[in-house]
Structure formats: C-alpha cells, structure tokens
mmJSON file of the N, C-alpha and C atoms, coordinates in Angstrom:
{"data_MODEL":{"atom_site":{
"group_PDB":["ATOM","ATOM","ATOM","ATOM","ATOM","ATOM","ATOM","ATOM","ATOM","ATOM","ATOM","ATOM","ATOM","ATOM","ATOM","ATOM","ATOM","ATOM","ATOM","ATOM","ATOM","ATOM","ATOM","ATOM","ATOM","ATOM","ATOM","ATOM","ATOM","ATOM","ATOM","ATOM","ATOM","ATOM","ATOM","ATOM","ATOM","ATOM","ATOM","ATOM","ATOM","ATOM","ATOM","ATOM","ATOM","ATOM","ATOM","ATOM","ATOM","ATOM","ATOM","ATOM","ATOM","ATOM","ATOM","ATOM","ATOM","ATOM","ATOM","ATOM","ATOM","ATOM","ATOM","ATOM","ATOM","ATOM","ATOM","ATOM","ATOM","ATOM","ATOM","ATOM","ATOM","ATOM","ATOM","ATOM","ATOM","ATOM","ATOM","ATOM","ATOM","ATOM","ATOM","ATOM","ATOM","ATOM","ATOM","ATOM","ATOM","ATOM","ATOM","ATOM","ATOM","ATOM","ATOM","ATOM","ATOM","ATOM","ATOM","ATOM","ATOM","ATOM","ATOM","ATOM","ATOM","ATOM","ATOM","ATOM","ATOM","ATOM","ATOM","ATOM","ATOM","ATOM","ATOM","ATOM","ATOM","ATOM","ATOM","ATOM","ATOM","ATOM","ATOM","ATOM","ATOM","ATOM","ATOM","ATOM","ATOM","ATOM","ATOM","ATOM","ATOM","ATOM","ATOM","ATOM","ATOM","ATOM","ATOM","ATOM","ATOM","ATOM","ATOM","ATOM","ATOM","ATOM","ATOM","ATOM","ATOM","ATOM","ATOM","ATOM","ATOM","ATOM","ATOM","ATOM","ATOM","ATOM","ATOM","ATOM","ATOM","ATOM","ATOM","ATOM","ATOM","ATOM","ATOM","ATOM","ATOM","ATOM","ATOM","ATOM","ATOM","ATOM","ATOM","ATOM","ATOM","ATOM","ATOM","ATOM","ATOM","ATOM","ATOM","ATOM","ATOM","ATOM","ATOM","ATOM","ATOM"],
"id":[1,2,3,4,5,6,7,8,9,10,11,12,13,14,15,16,17,18,19,20,21,22,23,24,25,26,27,28,29,30,31,32,33,34,35,36,37,38,39,40,41,42,43,44,45,46,47,48,49,50,51,52,53,54,55,56,57,58,59,60,61,62,63,64,65,66,67,68,69,70,71,72,73,74,75,76,77,78,79,80,81,82,83,84,85,86,87,88,89,90,91,92,93,94,95,96,97,98,99,100,101,102,103,104,105,106,107,108,109,110,111,112,113,114,115,116,117,118,119,120,121,122,123,124,125,126,127,128,129,130,131,132,133,134,135,136,137,138,139,140,141,142,143,144,145,146,147,148,149,150,151,152,153,154,155,156,157,158,159,160,161,162,163,164,165,166,167,168,169,170,171,172,173,174,175,176,177,178,179,180,181,182,183,184,185,186,187,188,189],
"type_symbol":["N","C","C","N","C","C","N","C","C","N","C","C","N","C","C","N","C","C","N","C","C","N","C","C","N","C","C","N","C","C","N","C","C","N","C","C","N","C","C","N","C","C","N","C","C","N","C","C","N","C","C","N","C","C","N","C","C","N","C","C","N","C","C","N","C","C","N","C","C","N","C","C","N","C","C","N","C","C","N","C","C","N","C","C","N","C","C","N","C","C","N","C","C","N","C","C","N","C","C","N","C","C","N","C","C","N","C","C","N","C","C","N","C","C","N","C","C","N","C","C","N","C","C","N","C","C","N","C","C","N","C","C","N","C","C","N","C","C","N","C","C","N","C","C","N","C","C","N","C","C","N","C","C","N","C","C","N","C","C","N","C","C","N","C","C","N","C","C","N","C","C","N","C","C","N","C","C","N","C","C","N","C","C","N","C","C","N","C","C"],
"label_atom_id":["N","CA","C","N","CA","C","N","CA","C","N","CA","C","N","CA","C","N","CA","C","N","CA","C","N","CA","C","N","CA","C","N","CA","C","N","CA","C","N","CA","C","N","CA","C","N","CA","C","N","CA","C","N","CA","C","N","CA","C","N","CA","C","N","CA","C","N","CA","C","N","CA","C","N","CA","C","N","CA","C","N","CA","C","N","CA","C","N","CA","C","N","CA","C","N","CA","C","N","CA","C","N","CA","C","N","CA","C","N","CA","C","N","CA","C","N","CA","C","N","CA","C","N","CA","C","N","CA","C","N","CA","C","N","CA","C","N","CA","C","N","CA","C","N","CA","C","N","CA","C","N","CA","C","N","CA","C","N","CA","C","N","CA","C","N","CA","C","N","CA","C","N","CA","C","N","CA","C","N","CA","C","N","CA","C","N","CA","C","N","CA","C","N","CA","C","N","CA","C","N","CA","C","N","CA","C","N","CA","C","N","CA","C","N","CA","C","N","CA","C"],
"label_alt_id":[null,null,null,null,null,null,null,null,null,null,null,null,null,null,null,null,null,null,null,null,null,null,null,null,null,null,null,null,null,null,null,null,null,null,null,null,null,null,null,null,null,null,null,null,null,null,null,null,null,null,null,null,null,null,null,null,null,null,null,null,null,null,null,null,null,null,null,null,null,null,null,null,null,null,null,null,null,null,null,null,null,null,null,null,null,null,null,null,null,null,null,null,null,null,null,null,null,null,null,null,null,null,null,null,null,null,null,null,null,null,null,null,null,null,null,null,null,null,null,null,null,null,null,null,null,null,null,null,null,null,null,null,null,null,null,null,null,null,null,null,null,null,null,null,null,null,null,null,null,null,null,null,null,null,null,null,null,null,null,null,null,null,null,null,null,null,null,null,null,null,null,null,null,null,null,null,null,null,null,null,null,null,null,null,null,null,null,null,null],
"label_comp_id":["UNK","UNK","UNK","UNK","UNK","UNK","UNK","UNK","UNK","UNK","UNK","UNK","UNK","UNK","UNK","UNK","UNK","UNK","UNK","UNK","UNK","UNK","UNK","UNK","UNK","UNK","UNK","UNK","UNK","UNK","UNK","UNK","UNK","UNK","UNK","UNK","UNK","UNK","UNK","UNK","UNK","UNK","UNK","UNK","UNK","UNK","UNK","UNK","UNK","UNK","UNK","UNK","UNK","UNK","UNK","UNK","UNK","UNK","UNK","UNK","UNK","UNK","UNK","UNK","UNK","UNK","UNK","UNK","UNK","UNK","UNK","UNK","UNK","UNK","UNK","UNK","UNK","UNK","UNK","UNK","UNK","UNK","UNK","UNK","UNK","UNK","UNK","UNK","UNK","UNK","UNK","UNK","UNK","UNK","UNK","UNK","UNK","UNK","UNK","UNK","UNK","UNK","UNK","UNK","UNK","UNK","UNK","UNK","UNK","UNK","UNK","UNK","UNK","UNK","UNK","UNK","UNK","UNK","UNK","UNK","UNK","UNK","UNK","UNK","UNK","UNK","UNK","UNK","UNK","UNK","UNK","UNK","UNK","UNK","UNK","UNK","UNK","UNK","UNK","UNK","UNK","UNK","UNK","UNK","UNK","UNK","UNK","UNK","UNK","UNK","UNK","UNK","UNK","UNK","UNK","UNK","UNK","UNK","UNK","UNK","UNK","UNK","UNK","UNK","UNK","UNK","UNK","UNK","UNK","UNK","UNK","UNK","UNK","UNK","UNK","UNK","UNK","UNK","UNK","UNK","UNK","UNK","UNK","UNK","UNK","UNK","UNK","UNK","UNK"],
"label_asym_id":["A","A","A","A","A","A","A","A","A","A","A","A","A","A","A","A","A","A","A","A","A","A","A","A","A","A","A","A","A","A","A","A","A","A","A","A","A","A","A","A","A","A","A","A","A","A","A","A","A","A","A","A","A","A","A","A","A","A","A","A","A","A","A","A","A","A","A","A","A","A","A","A","A","A","A","A","A","A","A","A","A","A","A","A","A","A","A","A","A","A","A","A","A","A","A","A","A","A","A","A","A","A","A","A","A","A","A","A","A","A","A","A","A","A","A","A","A","A","A","A","A","A","A","A","A","A","A","A","A","A","A","A","A","A","A","A","A","A","A","A","A","A","A","A","A","A","A","A","A","A","A","A","A","A","A","A","A","A","A","A","A","A","A","A","A","A","A","A","A","A","A","A","A","A","A","A","A","A","A","A","A","A","A","A","A","A","A","A","A"],
"label_entity_id":["1","1","1","1","1","1","1","1","1","1","1","1","1","1","1","1","1","1","1","1","1","1","1","1","1","1","1","1","1","1","1","1","1","1","1","1","1","1","1","1","1","1","1","1","1","1","1","1","1","1","1","1","1","1","1","1","1","1","1","1","1","1","1","1","1","1","1","1","1","1","1","1","1","1","1","1","1","1","1","1","1","1","1","1","1","1","1","1","1","1","1","1","1","1","1","1","1","1","1","1","1","1","1","1","1","1","1","1","1","1","1","1","1","1","1","1","1","1","1","1","1","1","1","1","1","1","1","1","1","1","1","1","1","1","1","1","1","1","1","1","1","1","1","1","1","1","1","1","1","1","1","1","1","1","1","1","1","1","1","1","1","1","1","1","1","1","1","1","1","1","1","1","1","1","1","1","1","1","1","1","1","1","1","1","1","1","1","1","1"],
"label_seq_id":[1,1,1,2,2,2,3,3,3,4,4,4,5,5,5,6,6,6,7,7,7,8,8,8,9,9,9,10,10,10,11,11,11,12,12,12,13,13,13,14,14,14,15,15,15,16,16,16,17,17,17,18,18,18,19,19,19,20,20,20,21,21,21,22,22,22,23,23,23,24,24,24,25,25,25,26,26,26,27,27,27,28,28,28,29,29,29,30,30,30,31,31,31,32,32,32,33,33,33,34,34,34,35,35,35,36,36,36,37,37,37,38,38,38,39,39,39,40,40,40,41,41,41,42,42,42,43,43,43,44,44,44,45,45,45,46,46,46,47,47,47,48,48,48,49,49,49,50,50,50,51,51,51,52,52,52,53,53,53,54,54,54,55,55,55,56,56,56,57,57,57,58,58,58,59,59,59,60,60,60,61,61,61,62,62,62,63,63,63],
"pdbx_PDB_ins_code":[null,null,null,null,null,null,null,null,null,null,null,null,null,null,null,null,null,null,null,null,null,null,null,null,null,null,null,null,null,null,null,null,null,null,null,null,null,null,null,null,null,null,null,null,null,null,null,null,null,null,null,null,null,null,null,null,null,null,null,null,null,null,null,null,null,null,null,null,null,null,null,null,null,null,null,null,null,null,null,null,null,null,null,null,null,null,null,null,null,null,null,null,null,null,null,null,null,null,null,null,null,null,null,null,null,null,null,null,null,null,null,null,null,null,null,null,null,null,null,null,null,null,null,null,null,null,null,null,null,null,null,null,null,null,null,null,null,null,null,null,null,null,null,null,null,null,null,null,null,null,null,null,null,null,null,null,null,null,null,null,null,null,null,null,null,null,null,null,null,null,null,null,null,null,null,null,null,null,null,null,null,null,null,null,null,null,null,null,null],
"Cartn_x":[-21.894,-20.34,-19.396,-18.591,-17.615,-16.439,-16.326,-15.089,-13.8,-13.05,-11.599,-10.679,-9.956,-9.035,-7.713,-6.946,-5.832,-4.642,-4.868,-3.676,-3.768,-5.188,-5.288,-4.852,-4.47,-3.746,-3.262,-1.725,-1.345,0.184,0.587,1.933,2.999,4.375,5.379,5.949,6.651,7.206,7.905,7.913,8.688,7.879,6.513,5.33,5.095,5.771,5.627,4.085,3.294,2.182,1.939,1.507,1.59,-0.198,-0.341,-1.702,-1.589,-2.411,-2.664,-4.252,-4.577,-5.744,-6.215,-5.477,-5.882,-5.107,-5.326,-4.613,-3.544,-3.411,-2.356,-1.19,-1.467,-0.386,0.179,-0.697,-0.287,1.037,0.496,1.004,2.46,2.612,3.858,4.463,4.314,5.099,5.569,4.797,4.777,5.697,5.538,6.443,7.671,7.902,9.157,9.968,9.459,10.247,10.868,12.105,12.807,12.064,11.777,11.0,11.338,12.726,13.257,13.057,13.186,12.826,11.093,10.669,9.08,8.807,9.327,9.228,9.69,10.872,11.604,10.641,10.261,9.384,7.879,7.34,6.044,5.661,6.416,6.341,5.047,4.174,2.919,1.685,1.936,0.953,1.375,2.522,3.307,2.493,2.116,1.265,0.109,-0.667,-1.813,-1.437,-0.593,-0.432,0.146,1.023,1.528,0.047,-0.459,-1.779,-2.573,-2.686,-3.846,-3.001,-1.772,-0.965,-1.203,-0.948,-0.916,-2.299,-3.225,-4.251,-5.697,-5.599,-6.976,-7.296,-8.659,-9.613,-9.146,-8.635,-7.916,-6.713,-6.222,-4.59,-5.141,-6.336,-6.905,-7.487,-7.847,-8.465,-7.872,-8.264,-7.638,-7.704,-6.578,-6.754,-6.862],
"Cartn_y":[-5.54,-6.028,-4.986,-5.713,-4.61,-4.096,-2.961,-2.266,-2.546,-3.121,-3.533,-2.351,-2.32,-1.337,-1.514,-0.688,-0.662,-1.548,-1.529,-2.432,-4.147,-4.201,-5.551,-6.493,-5.579,-6.327,-5.298,-5.106,-4.219,-4.879,-4.368,-4.793,-3.925,-4.152,-3.269,-3.337,-2.395,-2.224,-3.575,-4.509,-5.734,-6.81,-6.581,-7.681,-8.396,-8.116,-8.796,-8.495,-9.235,-9.1,-9.061,-8.266,-7.745,-7.964,-8.917,-8.945,-8.813,-8.03,-7.917,-7.91,-8.53,-8.81,-7.708,-6.992,-5.878,-4.782,-3.496,-2.423,-2.477,-3.245,-3.371,-4.226,-5.235,-5.745,-4.922,-4.223,-3.218,-2.276,-1.711,-0.553,-0.861,-2.091,-2.667,-2.989,-3.614,-3.69,-2.278,-1.453,0.192,0.949,0.814,1.733,1.176,0.093,-0.664,-0.649,0.053,-0.098,1.487,1.834,3.103,3.712,5.154,5.956,5.801,5.839,5.889,4.641,3.498,1.999,1.962,2.502,2.319,2.998,4.467,5.377,4.653,3.939,2.964,1.781,1.083,-0.038,-0.043,1.294,1.389,2.824,3.129,4.617,4.729,3.817,4.02,4.487,3.822,3.993,4.594,4.883,5.219,6.313,7.214,8.481,7.957,7.071,6.449,5.394,4.63,4.029,4.726,5.389,6.581,7.253,7.889,8.338,7.33,6.308,4.975,4.777,4.718,4.015,5.391,6.608,7.627,8.31,8.129,9.044,8.062,6.943,6.008,6.047,5.97,5.772,4.88,3.641,2.822,3.113,3.841,4.448,5.315,5.847,6.879,6.096,4.885,3.976,3.523,3.27,2.854,1.349,0.75,-0.745,-1.312],
"Cartn_z":[-2.994,-3.199,-2.585,-1.983,-1.495,-2.169,-2.085,-2.944,-2.781,-3.723,-3.292,-3.196,-2.038,-1.583,-2.551,-2.672,-3.448,-2.925,-1.668,-1.093,-0.947,-1.413,-1.257,-2.534,-3.805,-4.736,-5.718,-5.655,-6.371,-7.114,-8.153,-8.871,-8.598,-8.766,-8.634,-10.362,-10.627,-11.947,-12.505,-11.698,-12.279,-12.277,-12.096,-12.437,-10.975,-10.037,-8.855,-8.274,-7.755,-7.273,-5.66,-5.109,-3.723,-3.299,-2.202,-2.005,-0.124,0.289,1.891,2.191,3.327,3.512,4.545,5.196,5.672,5.84,6.443,6.409,7.253,8.311,9.329,8.501,7.724,7.043,6.094,5.244,4.147,4.71,5.786,6.309,7.105,7.497,8.182,6.849,5.847,4.86,4.063,3.986,3.254,4.323,5.493,6.237,6.896,6.514,6.501,5.511,4.464,3.067,3.008,2.522,2.247,1.068,1.353,0.394,-0.922,-1.216,-2.583,-3.143,-2.499,-3.118,-3.239,-2.625,-2.777,-4.258,-4.411,-5.501,-6.66,-6.528,-7.517,-8.036,-7.03,-7.23,-7.735,-7.371,-7.717,-8.132,-9.508,-9.897,-10.555,-10.847,-11.431,-10.32,-8.916,-8.094,-6.769,-6.704,-5.513,-4.739,-5.302,-4.68,-4.145,-4.763,-4.443,-3.11,-3.312,-2.291,-0.605,-1.228,0.275,0.579,-0.062,0.555,1.195,0.774,1.35,2.662,2.798,4.003,4.907,4.609,5.512,5.953,5.071,5.154,5.186,5.319,5.144,6.518,6.184,7.668,8.755,7.982,8.906,9.702,9.07,9.544,10.939,10.986,12.174,13.131,12.73,13.889,14.786,16.178,17.458,17.564,17.786,17.549,19.008],
"occupancy":[1.0,1.0,1.0,1.0,1.0,1.0,1.0,1.0,1.0,1.0,1.0,1.0,1.0,1.0,1.0,1.0,1.0,1.0,1.0,1.0,1.0,1.0,1.0,1.0,1.0,1.0,1.0,1.0,1.0,1.0,1.0,1.0,1.0,1.0,1.0,1.0,1.0,1.0,1.0,1.0,1.0,1.0,1.0,1.0,1.0,1.0,1.0,1.0,1.0,1.0,1.0,1.0,1.0,1.0,1.0,1.0,1.0,1.0,1.0,1.0,1.0,1.0,1.0,1.0,1.0,1.0,1.0,1.0,1.0,1.0,1.0,1.0,1.0,1.0,1.0,1.0,1.0,1.0,1.0,1.0,1.0,1.0,1.0,1.0,1.0,1.0,1.0,1.0,1.0,1.0,1.0,1.0,1.0,1.0,1.0,1.0,1.0,1.0,1.0,1.0,1.0,1.0,1.0,1.0,1.0,1.0,1.0,1.0,1.0,1.0,1.0,1.0,1.0,1.0,1.0,1.0,1.0,1.0,1.0,1.0,1.0,1.0,1.0,1.0,1.0,1.0,1.0,1.0,1.0,1.0,1.0,1.0,1.0,1.0,1.0,1.0,1.0,1.0,1.0,1.0,1.0,1.0,1.0,1.0,1.0,1.0,1.0,1.0,1.0,1.0,1.0,1.0,1.0,1.0,1.0,1.0,1.0,1.0,1.0,1.0,1.0,1.0,1.0,1.0,1.0,1.0,1.0,1.0,1.0,1.0,1.0,1.0,1.0,1.0,1.0,1.0,1.0,1.0,1.0,1.0,1.0,1.0,1.0,1.0,1.0,1.0,1.0,1.0,1.0],
"B_iso_or_equiv":[0.0,0.0,0.0,0.0,0.0,0.0,0.0,0.0,0.0,0.0,0.0,0.0,0.0,0.0,0.0,0.0,0.0,0.0,0.0,0.0,0.0,0.0,0.0,0.0,0.0,0.0,0.0,0.0,0.0,0.0,0.0,0.0,0.0,0.0,0.0,0.0,0.0,0.0,0.0,0.0,0.0,0.0,0.0,0.0,0.0,0.0,0.0,0.0,0.0,0.0,0.0,0.0,0.0,0.0,0.0,0.0,0.0,0.0,0.0,0.0,0.0,0.0,0.0,0.0,0.0,0.0,0.0,0.0,0.0,0.0,0.0,0.0,0.0,0.0,0.0,0.0,0.0,0.0,0.0,0.0,0.0,0.0,0.0,0.0,0.0,0.0,0.0,0.0,0.0,0.0,0.0,0.0,0.0,0.0,0.0,0.0,0.0,0.0,0.0,0.0,0.0,0.0,0.0,0.0,0.0,0.0,0.0,0.0,0.0,0.0,0.0,0.0,0.0,0.0,0.0,0.0,0.0,0.0,0.0,0.0,0.0,0.0,0.0,0.0,0.0,0.0,0.0,0.0,0.0,0.0,0.0,0.0,0.0,0.0,0.0,0.0,0.0,0.0,0.0,0.0,0.0,0.0,0.0,0.0,0.0,0.0,0.0,0.0,0.0,0.0,0.0,0.0,0.0,0.0,0.0,0.0,0.0,0.0,0.0,0.0,0.0,0.0,0.0,0.0,0.0,0.0,0.0,0.0,0.0,0.0,0.0,0.0,0.0,0.0,0.0,0.0,0.0,0.0,0.0,0.0,0.0,0.0,0.0,0.0,0.0,0.0,0.0,0.0,0.0],
"pdbx_formal_charge":[null,null,null,null,null,null,null,null,null,null,null,null,null,null,null,null,null,null,null,null,null,null,null,null,null,null,null,null,null,null,null,null,null,null,null,null,null,null,null,null,null,null,null,null,null,null,null,null,null,null,null,null,null,null,null,null,null,null,null,null,null,null,null,null,null,null,null,null,null,null,null,null,null,null,null,null,null,null,null,null,null,null,null,null,null,null,null,null,null,null,null,null,null,null,null,null,null,null,null,null,null,null,null,null,null,null,null,null,null,null,null,null,null,null,null,null,null,null,null,null,null,null,null,null,null,null,null,null,null,null,null,null,null,null,null,null,null,null,null,null,null,null,null,null,null,null,null,null,null,null,null,null,null,null,null,null,null,null,null,null,null,null,null,null,null,null,null,null,null,null,null,null,null,null,null,null,null,null,null,null,null,null,null,null,null,null,null,null,null],
"auth_seq_id":[1,1,1,2,2,2,3,3,3,4,4,4,5,5,5,6,6,6,7,7,7,8,8,8,9,9,9,10,10,10,11,11,11,12,12,12,13,13,13,14,14,14,15,15,15,16,16,16,17,17,17,18,18,18,19,19,19,20,20,20,21,21,21,22,22,22,23,23,23,24,24,24,25,25,25,26,26,26,27,27,27,28,28,28,29,29,29,30,30,30,31,31,31,32,32,32,33,33,33,34,34,34,35,35,35,36,36,36,37,37,37,38,38,38,39,39,39,40,40,40,41,41,41,42,42,42,43,43,43,44,44,44,45,45,45,46,46,46,47,47,47,48,48,48,49,49,49,50,50,50,51,51,51,52,52,52,53,53,53,54,54,54,55,55,55,56,56,56,57,57,57,58,58,58,59,59,59,60,60,60,61,61,61,62,62,62,63,63,63],
"auth_comp_id":["UNK","UNK","UNK","UNK","UNK","UNK","UNK","UNK","UNK","UNK","UNK","UNK","UNK","UNK","UNK","UNK","UNK","UNK","UNK","UNK","UNK","UNK","UNK","UNK","UNK","UNK","UNK","UNK","UNK","UNK","UNK","UNK","UNK","UNK","UNK","UNK","UNK","UNK","UNK","UNK","UNK","UNK","UNK","UNK","UNK","UNK","UNK","UNK","UNK","UNK","UNK","UNK","UNK","UNK","UNK","UNK","UNK","UNK","UNK","UNK","UNK","UNK","UNK","UNK","UNK","UNK","UNK","UNK","UNK","UNK","UNK","UNK","UNK","UNK","UNK","UNK","UNK","UNK","UNK","UNK","UNK","UNK","UNK","UNK","UNK","UNK","UNK","UNK","UNK","UNK","UNK","UNK","UNK","UNK","UNK","UNK","UNK","UNK","UNK","UNK","UNK","UNK","UNK","UNK","UNK","UNK","UNK","UNK","UNK","UNK","UNK","UNK","UNK","UNK","UNK","UNK","UNK","UNK","UNK","UNK","UNK","UNK","UNK","UNK","UNK","UNK","UNK","UNK","UNK","UNK","UNK","UNK","UNK","UNK","UNK","UNK","UNK","UNK","UNK","UNK","UNK","UNK","UNK","UNK","UNK","UNK","UNK","UNK","UNK","UNK","UNK","UNK","UNK","UNK","UNK","UNK","UNK","UNK","UNK","UNK","UNK","UNK","UNK","UNK","UNK","UNK","UNK","UNK","UNK","UNK","UNK","UNK","UNK","UNK","UNK","UNK","UNK","UNK","UNK","UNK","UNK","UNK","UNK","UNK","UNK","UNK","UNK","UNK","UNK"],
"auth_asym_id":["A","A","A","A","A","A","A","A","A","A","A","A","A","A","A","A","A","A","A","A","A","A","A","A","A","A","A","A","A","A","A","A","A","A","A","A","A","A","A","A","A","A","A","A","A","A","A","A","A","A","A","A","A","A","A","A","A","A","A","A","A","A","A","A","A","A","A","A","A","A","A","A","A","A","A","A","A","A","A","A","A","A","A","A","A","A","A","A","A","A","A","A","A","A","A","A","A","A","A","A","A","A","A","A","A","A","A","A","A","A","A","A","A","A","A","A","A","A","A","A","A","A","A","A","A","A","A","A","A","A","A","A","A","A","A","A","A","A","A","A","A","A","A","A","A","A","A","A","A","A","A","A","A","A","A","A","A","A","A","A","A","A","A","A","A","A","A","A","A","A","A","A","A","A","A","A","A","A","A","A","A","A","A","A","A","A","A","A","A"],
"auth_atom_id":["N","CA","C","N","CA","C","N","CA","C","N","CA","C","N","CA","C","N","CA","C","N","CA","C","N","CA","C","N","CA","C","N","CA","C","N","CA","C","N","CA","C","N","CA","C","N","CA","C","N","CA","C","N","CA","C","N","CA","C","N","CA","C","N","CA","C","N","CA","C","N","CA","C","N","CA","C","N","CA","C","N","CA","C","N","CA","C","N","CA","C","N","CA","C","N","CA","C","N","CA","C","N","CA","C","N","CA","C","N","CA","C","N","CA","C","N","CA","C","N","CA","C","N","CA","C","N","CA","C","N","CA","C","N","CA","C","N","CA","C","N","CA","C","N","CA","C","N","CA","C","N","CA","C","N","CA","C","N","CA","C","N","CA","C","N","CA","C","N","CA","C","N","CA","C","N","CA","C","N","CA","C","N","CA","C","N","CA","C","N","CA","C","N","CA","C","N","CA","C","N","CA","C","N","CA","C","N","CA","C","N","CA","C","N","CA","C","N","CA","C"],
"pdbx_PDB_model_num":[1,1,1,1,1,1,1,1,1,1,1,1,1,1,1,1,1,1,1,1,1,1,1,1,1,1,1,1,1,1,1,1,1,1,1,1,1,1,1,1,1,1,1,1,1,1,1,1,1,1,1,1,1,1,1,1,1,1,1,1,1,1,1,1,1,1,1,1,1,1,1,1,1,1,1,1,1,1,1,1,1,1,1,1,1,1,1,1,1,1,1,1,1,1,1,1,1,1,1,1,1,1,1,1,1,1,1,1,1,1,1,1,1,1,1,1,1,1,1,1,1,1,1,1,1,1,1,1,1,1,1,1,1,1,1,1,1,1,1,1,1,1,1,1,1,1,1,1,1,1,1,1,1,1,1,1,1,1,1,1,1,1,1,1,1,1,1,1,1,1,1,1,1,1,1,1,1,1,1,1,1,1,1,1,1,1,1,1,1]
}}}
C-alpha cells in the first residue's frame, strides 16, 4: 500500500480541504502563496508543508 503524502490532502484552520494529486500541483499552489498567509492559514502544519515543498525528493527531481 502506498503511503499518503501530506500534500495529497490537508486542511487549513478554516476547515477547507486541499487535495493535490502530485508534487508539481502542490508546489505551484504553495510557492504562489505569501509566506505570512500560509503561516496564518496553516498554523498546525505550516512547517511540515514548507519542508515538503522545499526539501522533498520530488523537489529535487529533474522534469
């Protein structure tokens, strides 16, 4: 069974659910958002999402 990645489904502090099928879609969403906005909307998992966006194996793969 494939382990689910955090960016496949997560919530903001308002209860909105975000779903991304792949790293590219997630990274476009994440890096187009202002950092302060991201910290405000995702206070419980901001650091984890930031780490995945910047340091995941997918981030280092050539397209």
